[in-house]
N, C-alpha and C positions, 0 to 999 in steps of 0.2 A: 504494500500500500504506500502511495507517495506521501511524503511529509508535507504538512501544511505550513505555509509561509505566514499565516496570520499570527499576530502577537497573542500571547496568552493573557487571560484576564488576571488582574491583580488578585492576590489571595484575600485581601481585606474586602474586596467588592467595590471599593471606591475607585473611580477612574483617576488615572494619573499617579497612583501610589502603588508601586510595585513592592512586593514583600521583601525582596532582597536589595532594595535601593539604598545606596549610601547617602549620608548627609542627613541633616535635620529638617530640611524643607524650607529653610530661611532663604528668602530671595534677596540678593544684594541690592542696596539702594542705587537708584539710577543717578549717574553723574551727568547732569544736564549740560554742563559746560563741555564735557568730552563728547557727548552725543551731538551737540550742535556744531562742533568744530569740524567734523569730517564731511559735512554735507555742503555741496556746492549749489548755489542758486544761479539761475539764469537772469541776466539783466539785458534789456534792450536799450540801446542808445543810438543817437544819430550816427555814430561811428561804427556800428555793428552790434553783433550779439556777443555777450561776454559771460563767462562763467566766473563766479566770485565765491571764494571760500574764506571763511574767517579763520585766522590763526590766533589762538589764544596766547596770552603772555606766558603761560606755563609751557606751551609747546614751541615757542619761538626760541631757537637755540643758536642761530647763526646771524651774521650781519649781512644785510642786503642794501643795495642802493635803490631808493625810491625813484621811479621814472618821473614822478610828478614834481618833485622839488630838488632832486639830485643830491639829497642828503641821506645819511645812513639810517636804516631801520635796524635798531640795535636789538641784541638778544634780550628777551624778557619783556618786549614791547608788543602788545596786541596789534595786529595789522591784517591786511587782506592779501590773499594770493589770487591773482587775476590772470586769465588766459582767454584768448579769442576762441569763441565757439564756432564761428563761421570762417575759419582760416581757409585761405585759398588752397592749401595743400592737405587739408583734412584735419580731423580732430586731434590726431596724434601730434601733428606739427604744431598746432595751437598750444597743446599741453606742454610740449617741449620748450616753447617760448614764453612760458608763464613768468610773471613778474610779481614782486612783493611791493605793495603800496602802503603808505600810511593811510589810515581810514579817511582822514580829513582830505588828503590829497586826492583820493579816488572820488569822493563825493563832490569836491569842488573843482574837478578838472574841467578844462574848456574843450569844446569840440571843434575848435578851429583847426583847419588843416594847414600845415606849414609847408 
């Protein structure tokens, strides 16, 4: 007779609690700062489609040069990571050309073409 691939019912009869399961069933508290940091949002502007991801102060470990003001984005400073979503050579090329902006520089940037 073939073996069934269906999971067995828990011994206690309650769904989600297996008899031999390890741990005490406590759910770790959700770290909202960490959860928000990894999600990129799409922004539409006169100069194209952009993907913008927030970099928290805790995760900022390197020094970058902000393209908006040409000064350093120092480690430990919350900032934005920005890349072009509608890049001419595709999404991978846009991601490879991502830049780190001060939040205020990104919000107040001008759309004038040079």
